[in-house]
C-alpha positions, -999 to 999 in steps of 0.1 A, spaced: 832 786 -231 796 796 -235 789 834 -241 752 853 -230 731 873 -250 713 882 -221 697 877 -190 659 874 -184 642 878 -146 608 857 -148 582 864 -121 560 835 -123 526 820 -110 522 783 -119 490 763 -113 487 727 -124 453 716 -109 455 680 -119 489 677 -100 473 698 -70 504 722 -75 508 759 -69 541 777 -70 547 813 -71 587 820 -76 612 843 -95 637 826 -118 667 843 -136 683 824 -164 705 836 -195 699 832 -230 731 818 -246 746 836 -277 739 808 -299 704 799 -284 672 808 -307 643 822 -291 625 792 -300 648 770 -279 647 797 -252 612 797 -251 606 759 -255 628 756 -221 609 778 -202 577 761 -209 591 727 -205 604 741 -169 566 750 -161 552 717 -175 578 695 -158 581 717 -127 590 703 -95 606 720 -62 644 721 -63 646 717 -103 671 739 -120 682 746 -155 720 731 -160 749 757 -164 753 749 -200 723 739 -218 746 734 -248 767 709 -231 762 674 -248 768 655 -219 743 675 -197 703 677 -199 686 709 -202 669 706 -167 674 686 -139 667 680 -100 690 665 -77 690 658 -40 716 669 -15 740 641 -23 739 648 -61 716 617 -73 696 627 -101 656 625 -98 646 641 -130 664 646 -163 650 668 -191 661 675 -226 647 705 -250 654 699 -286 666 671 -304 681 644 -279 713 626 -288 703 589 -287 735 576 -267 732 605 -243 696 594 -233 707 556 -232 737 564 -209 713 586 -185 688 557 -185 714 533 -175 732 556 -149 700 569 -135 673 542 -138 649 557 -110 650 593 -124 621 606 -146 635 613 -180 615 636 -201 621 647 -238 606 682 -254 605 687 -290 598 720 -304 591 714 -342 584 684 -361 619 679 -377 631 670 -343 609 640 -338 612 629 -371 651 630 -365 650 611 -334 630 586 -349 656 580 -375 683 575 -349 661 549 -333 665 527 -365 681 494 -355 664 492 -323 648 460 -318 634 467 -282 615 495 -270 642 510 -248 626 543 -247 596 530 -229 601 547 -199 609 581 -213 581 609 -213 580 625 -248 563 656 -257 557 682 -286 555 720 -280 539 740 -307 565 760 -331 535 783 -338 529 791 -303 566 798 -298 567 822 -326 536 842 -311 553 841 -275 586 855 -290 567 885 -306 565 896 -268 601 891 -255 607 908 -223 638 908 -201 615 910 -169 582 893 -178 553 882 -157 540 849 -165 508 832 -150 505 797 -161 478 774 -157 484 737 -170 452 713 -172 457 680 -190 487 691 -207 468 723 -219 487 755 -213 469 788 -206 496 817 -203 490 851 -195 524 873 -203 521 910 -194 485 914 -205 486 888 -232 468 855 -233 483 824 -249 469 789 -252 486 758 -265 487 721 -264 520 705 -249 513 672 -268 522 635 -255 540 616 -279 543 576 -282 578 579 -298 579 542 -306 546 543 -322 560 573 -343 590 554 -348 571 522 -362 551 547 -384 584 562 -399 596 530 -407 563 519 -425 565 552 -446 603 546 -454 595 510 -465 566 523 -487 589 548 -503 613 523 -509 589 497 -525 572 525 -546 608 535 -558 618 501 -569 584 496 -588 586 530 -607 591 526 -643 625 540 -654 628 572 -674 631 570 -711 664 575 -724 667 603 -750 
């Protein structure tokens, strides 16, 4: 059972000129008792960035079998599958196999999440995540946004080439939603790991007292 810390009623105007998209809508969503403000605002930013008509938050964003956001058609087929935060490798593998035609997206909101996911990729011989879109949301940006927490905020968001311009109740914010080549990041993490191991092997042993 998931407990709710509070409900938020967003009034949103969204403009993504590079996609030819403009939408104005209201969105009511809970923040779960165990959910940090950073995660809460990260999923709101992700919702705007990946927006398509008909998408929604899943009922329980803490359910390990569910994505954070999805879009389904009238018969339940999934067309959009989005996870916010550190994504379980097995969970993503299963979804890619079960829903090969769906758009899959993962949004990290701190550097540790990206590093941890790269660690989980160890042992992968082929780039099985090549069809997944990965992004990084700035944790500093989320901290600034959380300072203006409100239960009924009005957001005007403009996204151009993955740069977000956000007006929240008289306050202006700006931040990059950075695309990540996760396979390249994984290869870099392997190189760093191998270098660290080689340095450890060649380092002189400490003298015995």
